[in-house]
C-alpha positions in Angstrom: -11.5 -19.2 58.7 -10.7 -15.5 58.7 -7.1 -16.3 59.6 -6.8 -18.8 56.8 -8.1 -16.5 54.1 -5.8 -13.6 55.6 -2.8 -16.0 55.4 -3.6 -17.1 51.7 -3.9 -13.3 50.8 -0.6 -12.5 52.5 1.1 -15.5 50.6 -0.4 -14.3 47.3 0.7 -10.8 48.0 4.0 -11.9 48.7 4.2 -14.2 45.6 3.1 -11.0 43.3 5.7 -9.0 44.9 8.4 -11.4 44.2 7.3 -11.9 40.8 7.1 -8.1 40.1 10.8 -7.8 41.7 12.0 -10.5 39.2 10.4 -8.7 36.1 11.8 -5.4 37.3 15.2 -6.7 37.8 15.1 -8.4 34.4 14.0 -5.0 32.8 16.7 -3.2 34.7 19.4 -5.6 33.6 18.3 -5.4 29.9 18.1 -1.6 30.2 21.5 -1.1 31.5 23.0 -3.5 29.2 21.4 -1.5 26.3 22.8 1.8 27.9 26.2 0.4 28.2 26.0 -0.8 24.6 24.8 2.6 23.0 27.0 4.6 25.5 30.3 3.2 24.4 30.1 4.6 20.8 28.7 7.9 22.1 31.7 8.4 24.3 33.7 9.0 21.4 31.7 12.0 20.3 32.9 15.4 20.8 30.2 17.7 19.4 31.1 20.6 17.0 28.2 21.5 14.5 30.4 23.7 12.4 33.1 20.9 11.7 30.4 18.2 11.4 28.3 20.1 8.6 31.7 21.0 6.9 32.8 17.2 7.0 29.4 16.3 5.7 29.7 18.5 2.6 32.6 16.0 1.5 30.5 12.8 2.4 27.5 14.1 0.5 29.6 15.0 -2.8 30.4 11.2 -2.6 27.0 9.8 -1.8 25.5 11.8 -4.6 28.1 10.5 -7.2 27.0 7.9 -9.7 29.0 5.2 -7.8 26.6 5.5 -4.9 23.5 7.0 -6.0 22.9 4.4 -8.7 22.3 1.7 -6.2 20.2 3.9 -4.0 17.4 5.0 -6.5 14.0 6.4 -5.7 12.3 3.5 -7.6 12.9 -0.3 -7.5 15.2 -0.3 -10.7 18.7 0.5 -10.3 20.3 3.4 -12.2 23.3 3.0 -14.5 26.4 4.9 -16.1 27.7 8.2 -15.1 24.4 10.0 -16.2 22.4 7.9 -13.7 20.0 6.8 -16.3 17.6 3.8 -15.6 19.3 0.5 -15.9 18.7 -0.8 -19.5 18.2 -4.4 -18.5 15.3 -3.1 -16.1 16.0 -5.4 -13.2 14.1 -5.1 -10.3 14.9 -4.5 -6.6 13.2 -7.7 -5.0 12.4 -8.1 -1.4 16.2 -8.6 -0.3 17.5 -6.0 -2.9 19.5 -8.8 -4.9 17.0 -9.0 -7.8 13.5 -10.6 -8.7 12.9 -14.0 -10.2 15.8 -14.9 -12.6 17.0 -11.3 -12.9 19.4 -11.5 -10.0 22.2 -8.8 -9.6 25.0 -11.4 -9.3 24.0 -12.9 -12.8 26.0 -10.0 -14.4 27.7 -8.3 -11.4 30.4 -10.9 -10.4 32.8 -10.9 -7.8 35.1 -8.5 -9.5 34.7 -5.9 -12.5 34.1 -7.6 -15.9 36.7 -6.6 -18.3 35.9 -4.2 -21.3 34.7 -0.8 -21.8 31.4 -0.1 -19.9 31.1 -3.7 -18.8 29.2 -4.5 -15.4 31.2 -3.6 -12.4 31.6 -6.1 -9.6 32.0 -6.8 -6.0 30.9 -9.6 -3.5 27.4 -9.6 -2.7 26.3 -6.9 -5.1 22.7 -5.6 -4.3 20.5 -2.8 -3.6 19.2 -2.1 -0.2 16.2 -4.3 0.7 12.6 -3.4 -0.1 11.8 -2.7 3.6 14.8 -0.5 4.1 15.5 1.2 0.7 17.9 3.9 2.0 17.1 6.4 -0.9 19.9 8.7 -1.9 18.5 10.2 -5.2 17.1 13.4 -5.1 17.8 13.9 -1.3 19.1 17.2 -0.2 22.1 17.3 2.1 19.9 18.0 5.1 17.5 15.0 4.3 20.3 12.7 3.7 22.2 13.5 6.7 19.1 13.0 8.9 18.3 9.6 7.1 21.7 8.2 7.6 21.5 8.3 11.4 17.8 7.3 11.7 17.7 3.6 12.9 14.4 3.2 11.1 16.0 4.2 7.7 19.7 3.3 7.9 19.5 -0.4 8.4 19.2 -0.2 12.1 22.9 0.8 12.4 24.2 2.6 15.6 27.3 4.9 15.7 29.8 2.2 15.8 28.4 0.3 13.0 28.1 3.6 10.8 31.7 4.3 11.5 32.5 0.8 10.3 30.4 1.1 7.2 33.0 3.5 5.4 35.0 0.2 4.8 32.1 -1.9 3.7 32.8 -4.0 0.6 30.2 -2.4 -1.7 31.5 1.0 -0.4 34.9 0.3 -1.3 33.9 -0.9 -4.7 33.0 2.7 -5.6 36.7 3.4 -6.0 37.3 0.5 -8.2 35.0 1.3 -11.0 34.8 -0.8 -14.2 36.2 0.5 -17.3 34.6 3.6 -18.6 33.2 4.6 -15.2 34.2 7.7 -13.3 35.6 7.8 -9.7 33.9 9.4 -6.8 35.0 13.1 -6.6 37.4 12.5 -3.7 39.6 9.5 -2.5 38.4 6.8 -0.2 40.7 8.0 2.7 39.5 11.5 2.3 35.7 10.1 2.3 36.5 8.0 5.2 38.2 10.8 7.1 35.3 13.1 6.5 32.7 10.3 7.3 34.4 9.6 10.7 34.6 13.4 11.4 31.0 14.0 10.6 29.9 11.2 12.9 32.4 11.9 15.7 31.5 15.6 15.9 27.7 14.9 16.3 26.4 13.9 12.8 24.9 17.2 12.3 22.6 17.9 9.3 23.4 21.0 7.1 20.5 23.5 7.1 19.2 22.4 3.7 
């Protein structure tokens, strides 16, 4: 009887050990794949805080221009015009950032700019950031904004590779194709992209303030 109980205990222990090994292997595999995924973009980074902060000064000048900050407001209503006043139609952000009820962004913001002075600018998929990831630019210091841009919980869960690619996002590019009567960002897109990439590749350092 004792031998039977002992044999059962040995078998149970062996089974538990095997299950633990499978779980450990599975976790190890996922962990290694995650490391490979995140290590590839990090491999291109050569840290230089001075160069990085200098590059972000140019990035910040663009992100705080009306072409960017108007769609990254503190509240749930977009801003409008070169003076960044509250949108006169008073549209709300909505859960997905595309408007609320019948007041959808795409009702007025078409695939291209509407002709005429101060007419609505346009681009495919015009929207604000979603309600659960507002990505506020308005009122942010250079330090605060730089920290926010590399925080996965605040930047749309973008890793380094995705951040690099974001310089050529359709809505980002539309900032350099403003509707009639709207100003351009302070520097060209090519200058912005170069500064954006330099900032990230040299460590994405935040200015002191």
